VOVOKE-541086 format. One line per field, with one value per residue: residue number from 1; residue in three letters; z, y, x of N, C-alpha, C in turn. Coordinates in steps of 0.2 Angstrom, whole numbers, plus 5000, padded with zeros to 4 digits. Layout:
N
paro: (NUM_...)
lumba: (ALA_...)
nZ: (Z_...)
nY: (Y_...)
nX: (X_...)
caZ: (Z_...)
caY: (Y_...)
caX: (X_...)
cZ: (Z_...)
cY: (Y_...)
cX: (X_...)
***
This chain:
81
paro: (1_2_3_4_5_6_7_8_9_10_11_12_13_14_15_16_17_18_19_20_21_22_23_24_25_26_27_28_29_30_31_32_33_34_35_36_37_38_39_40_41_42_43_44_45_46_47_48_49_50_51_52_53_54_55_56_57_58_59_60_61_62_63_64_65_66_67_68_69_70_71_72_73_74_75_76_77_78_79_80_81)
lumba: (UNK_UNK_UNK_UNK_UNK_UNK_UNK_UNK_UNK_UNK_UNK_UNK_UNK_UNK_UNK_UNK_UNK_UNK_UNK_UNK_UNK_UNK_UNK_UNK_UNK_UNK_UNK_UNK_UNK_UNK_UNK_UNK_UNK_UNK_UNK_UNK_UNK_UNK_UNK_UNK_UNK_UNK_UNK_UNK_UNK_UNK_UNK_UNK_UNK_UNK_UNK_UNK_UNK_UNK_UNK_UNK_UNK_UNK_UNK_UNK_UNK_UNK_UNK_UNK_UNK_UNK_UNK_UNK_UNK_UNK_UNK_UNK_UNK_UNK_UNK_UNK_UNK_UNK_UNK_UNK_UNK)
nZ: (5000_4996_5004_5012_5016_5023_5019_5026_5024_5029_5028_5030_5036_5026_5017_5024_5026_5013_5010_5011_5023_5036_5041_5030_5020_5026_5026_5012_5007_5014_5010_4996_4998_5003_4992_4983_4989_4998_5012_5026_5033_5040_5046_5043_5049_5044_5047_5042_5032_5014_5006_5005_5005_5018_5029_5045_5048_5036_5034_5045_5041_5029_5034_5043_5033_5027_5037_5040_5036_5032_5021_5015_5001_4994_4996_4999_4995_4994_4987_4979_4981)
nY: (4994_5011_5026_5042_5059_5071_5088_5102_5119_5135_5152_5164_5171_5173_5163_5152_5155_5154_5141_5134_5129_5122_5110_5106_5104_5093_5084_5082_5077_5066_5058_5057_5049_5038_5033_5030_5020_5023_5024_5036_5043_5053_5069_5086_5102_5119_5136_5147_5161_5160_5166_5162_5147_5146_5141_5136_5122_5116_5116_5108_5096_5093_5092_5081_5071_5070_5065_5053_5035_5028_5033_5042_5039_5049_5067_5076_5089_5102_5114_5122_5136)
nX: (5004_5003_5009_5006_5010_5001_4999_4994_4988_4984_4983_4976_4961_4951_4954_4950_4936_4932_4931_4943_4948_4957_4951_4943_4952_4959_4949_4946_4958_4960_4949_4953_4964_4959_4951_4961_4967_4978_4988_4988_5001_5006_5000_5002_5000_4999_5000_5006_5013_5012_5022_5035_5045_5050_5043_5039_5034_5035_5048_5052_5047_5054_5067_5065_5062_5074_5082_5076_5075_5064_5051_5038_5027_5021_5018_5005_4994_4981_4981_4994_4998)
caZ: (5000_4996_5010_5010_5021_5021_5021_5026_5026_5028_5031_5031_5038_5020_5014_5029_5024_5006_5009_5011_5030_5037_5042_5024_5016_5029_5024_5005_5006_5017_5005_4991_5000_5004_4985_4980_4993_5001_5020_5028_5038_5044_5044_5045_5049_5044_5046_5040_5025_5008_5003_5003_5008_5024_5033_5050_5048_5030_5035_5049_5037_5025_5039_5045_5028_5026_5042_5040_5030_5030_5018_5012_4994_4992_5000_4996_4997_4990_4983_4979_4983)
caY: (5000_5017_5030_5049_5064_5077_5095_5107_5125_5141_5158_5170_5170_5173_5157_5148_5157_5152_5133_5131_5128_5116_5104_5105_5101_5087_5079_5081_5073_5059_5055_5055_5043_5032_5031_5028_5015_5025_5025_5042_5042_5059_5075_5092_5108_5125_5142_5152_5164_5157_5171_5158_5140_5146_5139_5131_5115_5113_5115_5102_5090_5092_5089_5074_5066_5069_5060_5046_5030_5027_5038_5042_5039_5055_5072_5078_5096_5104_5120_5124_5143)
caX: (5000_5006_5008_5006_5010_4996_5002_4988_4990_4980_4987_4972_4954_4948_4954_4946_4929_4930_4932_4950_4949_4961_4947_4940_4958_4960_4944_4947_4964_4959_4945_4957_4969_4954_4949_4967_4970_4984_4988_4990_5006_5006_4996_5005_4996_5003_4996_5011_5013_5015_5027_5041_5045_5053_5038_5042_5032_5037_5056_5053_5045_5060_5072_5063_5063_5081_5085_5073_5076_5057_5049_5031_5027_5018_5016_4999_4991_4975_4983_5001_4999)
cZ: (5000_5002_5008_5017_5018_5023_5020_5028_5024_5031_5032_5033_5031_5017_5018_5027_5017_5005_5009_5018_5031_5038_5035_5020_5019_5026_5016_5004_5009_5013_4999_4992_5000_4997_4982_4984_4996_5009_5021_5034_5043_5042_5047_5044_5049_5043_5045_5033_5020_5004_5001_5006_5015_5030_5039_5049_5041_5031_5040_5045_5032_5029_5041_5039_5026_5031_5042_5034_5028_5027_5015_5004_4991_4997_4996_4999_4992_4985_4984_4982_4990)
cY: (5006_5021_5037_5053_5069_5083_5100_5114_5130_5147_5164_5167_5169_5166_5152_5149_5155_5145_5130_5130_5122_5109_5102_5101_5094_5082_5077_5076_5066_5055_5053_5049_5037_5029_5028_5023_5017_5026_5032_5041_5047_5065_5081_5098_5114_5131_5148_5155_5160_5161_5167_5151_5140_5145_5134_5124_5112_5112_5109_5096_5088_5089_5082_5069_5065_5064_5053_5042_5028_5033_5037_5042_5046_5060_5076_5085_5097_5109_5121_5131_5143)
cX: (5004_5005_5009_5007_5005_4999_4996_4990_4985_4983_4982_4965_4950_4948_4950_4938_4927_4931_4939_4952_4954_4957_4945_4946_4959_4955_4944_4953_4963_4954_4948_4961_4964_4952_4955_4971_4977_4983_4991_4995_5007_5002_5000_5001_5000_4999_5001_5011_5015_5020_5033_5040_5048_5047_5040_5040_5034_5045_5057_5052_5051_5066_5071_5064_5070_5085_5082_5074_5069_5054_5042_5032_5025_5018_5011_4996_4985_4977_4991_5002_4996)
***
């Protein structure tokens, strides 16, 4: 079975109001994983600005992947921006 890390990020209240809430993203990604027969290994929540990739949780994820021999097959997110 393939495995996935879910990366869920919202930086403004407007995004949350327009259907991009963290809960909505979590539900959508879990539903996708279920239909694709993927195991969710980890869920990462971020509420930091998207101006750069110097986001605390994103940096922690990358550092963890570099240190770990076990890796997820996918990192999934709902929107790149």
